[in-house]
N, C-alpha and C positions, 0 to 999 in steps of 0.2 A: 313720576314720583308716586310711591306707594301711598294709598289712602288708609292703610292699616296703622294709623297713628291716632292716639287719643291722649287726654290729659294724664299725667303721671302722678298727680296729687289730688286729694280731695280739697275742696275750697268752698267756704261759705259764700253763697250767692253765685256759685259756679253755674254755667249755662248749658251743661251737658243735657239736662232734661228738657230744655227749651230750644235746643238747636234746630229742630225741624221747623218750629214756628218762626224763629229768627231768620233762617235761611231764605224764607219766602220774600223777605224784604231786602236781601243783599243783591246788589247789581251783578249781572253776569260778567261784565267787563269793567276793569278799573286799572289804574296804573300802579300805584304803590299802596300798600295796606299799612294802617297805623292802628295799634291798640295800646293806648296809654295806661290802662288799668288792667294789666294782663291776667293776674290771678292764675288759675289753672289753664287758661288759654283754650277753652272749648271751641270758641268761634275761630280762633287762629288755626287750631289743628284741624278744624273742619274745612277751612278754605285752603290751607297749605299754600299760601302765596309764594310766588317766585321772588318777590321784592317786598320787604316789610321792615317796619320799625316797631319792635315790641318793647314795652316799658312797664315798670311797676315801681312804686316808691318803697316797696318792701325789699330792702337790699339783700336780705337773706334768701328770699325767693329768687331774685334775679341772679344771685350767685349760683343757684342750682342750675338755672338754664345755661349759664356760661360754662359751668363744669361739665354738663352733659355734652355741650358742643366741643369743649377743648380737651377733656380728660375723662371720658366716660368709663374707660377700663379701670382706672383707679377708683372711681366712684363705685363701681360694681363690687370691687374687692372690699371696700369699707362697708357697703351695705350688707354683703354676705356675712361679715363679721358681726354686725348688729343683729342680723337675723339669727345667727347661731347662738348669740348670748341673750336674746330677748327674754325678759321677765319683768315683772313689776319693779323689782328692786333695781335691775339694770336700767330700766327706763328712767327712773328718778335720778340715778347717778348721771346719766347722759343729759338729762334736763338741767342739771345743776351747772353745766358748763358755762352758760352765759351769766351766771351769778358770781363768777370768779374773774378777776382782772386778767388772768392768763388767757382768757378766751380770745383776746385779740391776737394772740400768737398761734392760734389754731390755723391749720392750712385751709384754703378755700375748699379743698376736697373733703376734709373732715367736717366742715360746717355744712356742706351740701348733703353729705350722707346723713348727718344728724337730723337735718331738716326733713328729709324724706322719711327716715326711720320713725321720727316722732309723729309725723303726719299719718303714717300707716297704722300706728298702734295707740294713738291718743284717743281720748273719749270723743266719740262721734266724729272723728276726723276734723276737729276744730283746729283753727290756727288763731291763737289769742295771746296777746302780750299784756303785761301790766304797765303801769305808768313809767317804769324804768326800761321798758322795751324787752323785758324778760319773758320767755315763753312760760305760760302758767297753766296749761291744760293737764288734767289728771290722766292717769293711765286708763286705757279702755279695756273692755271685756271682749276680746277676740280669740277665736280658736284658730290657730295656725294662720295668722294674717300673711298675705303675700307682700313681703317687704321689698324683695329684689325682683323686679320685672325686667330681667336682663335683655330680652328681645326687644321690648318696647323702648327702653332707654337707648339701645343701639340704633333703632330705626329713627328715633328723634334726633340723635347725634348726626346720623348720616344726612338727614334732611337739613338740619341747621348749617351743616358744612357745605352742602351742594348748592343751596340757594343764597341769595343776598339778604341776610337777616341781621339787622342791627339790634343789639340788645342793650338797653340802658336802664338806669334807675334815677330818674329826675322828675321834677314836677310835670304834671300833665301838659301845662301850657308850653313849657320848654320842649317837651317831647313832640309837640305838633308844630313847631316853628317852621319846619321845611315842607309842610303840607302844600300841595299845589293842585291846580285844576285837574280833575279826573282821578284824584286819589280817593280812597275809601278810608274813613275813620270810624272805628267802633269804640264808644266809651261805655265802660261798665264800672262806674264809680261805686264807692260805698253808698248804700242806699239811704235815702231820706227815711228816718224812722217812722213806722206807722203808729207807734205810741212811745211814751216816755221810757219804756223799759226794753224796747226792741232794737235799739241803735246798733248798727254794725261797726260803728267807729272804734269799738274796742279791739277790732281785729288788726288795727294798725296804730302804731304810736303816733300821737299827734291829732288823730281824728279827722273828720270831714264833716263840718257843720253846714248850716244853710248859707252862710256867706260863701263857702267854697262851692256849693251847688250853684249859686248865682254867678260866681266867677266862671264856672264850667259852662254855663249857658252862654255867657258873653263870648267865650272862646269858640263855642260851637257856632254861634252866629257868624263870627269872623271867617271860620273855615268854609261855611256855606257860601259866603260872599266871594271867596276865592275860587269857587267852582268845585269844591270837594263834596262827595256824598257823605253825610254824617248820620250815624245811627247811635242812639243812646238807650241804655236800659236803666230802669229805676223802679222804685216802689210806687204803688198807686195811691199817692196821697194828694190831698187838695193842693198843697204847696207845689208839688211837682207838676200837677196838671195846670195850675195857674201860671207857673213859671214858663212852661213851654207853649202856653196859649197866649203869651205876651201880656199877662195881666199883672206881673210883679213890677212895680214902678222902677226899682233899682236895676232891672234887667230888661227893660223894654227896648225894642228896636223899632225902626220905622216900618219894618215888614215882619210878619210872622212867618218864619222859615220852616216850621215843623207841623207835622200831623202826629196825633197820638193814637197808637193802637194798643188794645188791651189783650194781654196774654194770660192764659190759665197756667199757673205755676204751682209747684208743690214744694214747700219748704221741708226738707228732710233732716237738715243738720241744725239742731238746736239743743241746748243743754236741758230744756224742759219739754217733755212730750206734748203738753197741751199747746205748745206754740209751733208744732209741726202740722202740716196739712195743706189743703188747697187754699191758694190765695190768688189775687189778681196782681199782675205786674204790668208796667207800661213799657212799650217800645216806641221810642220817639224817632221819627224818620223825617229827614229833610226833604223838602219839596224841590222840584226843579226850579232853578232861579232863571227868570226871563231876562 
């Protein structure tokens, strides 16, 4: 299988810049790979597993993965049309689609092409929705953006069809119910906010608060007990450090299953320039269970 595959969209919190650091902690051998918060899939596309379950609660994003697998030629045709017509006025016309009740009647291919198009030309490559689940990012300032990467999309389609890759859009706990001994699970959830104005929960309808972070930790504990290798990414906050050091009462287990590693990251996608720059993130890695 070719390794000339990379993420096809930009994604807030995407792991492309950290992939070398993360790879050091990934096991060389595992059975099935699970990624319940897929996003742009930087780790998934780095590993290119033969057997995997990839999942994200963002149904629009998962629709894109399915269309790349099932009907990449039609997707490319629609993308080329967006590329030909791209302008600020055209962008806002396309963005309005999900504000109209007729959006439900749009084909999966149309929705997938719209998703990629807006991702390529929106401001700073953000994906953000309002409380109604409507995409609300303004038009970006790009000169000749590459909207249709035909070769990459075809390579991804070939890979998804040749290997055993299950694609779902369900809750992360549901997505990991079939995890077994020897499997590898990588969680990259919406990050715990480092301050009151930096929450990433605005990038998905419904959000991901600290109660969800606690529920995730409990799920991770269960998976380690099953004999799976579990790795998680998150922000370097006191809450997350305490949570995975077994210091949060509501999520304590009889055993602390994790070690915490600190990674140097750079946040490049933010609507405000003063919130971009070097930061510390944590990589939470399960210990071997005796």
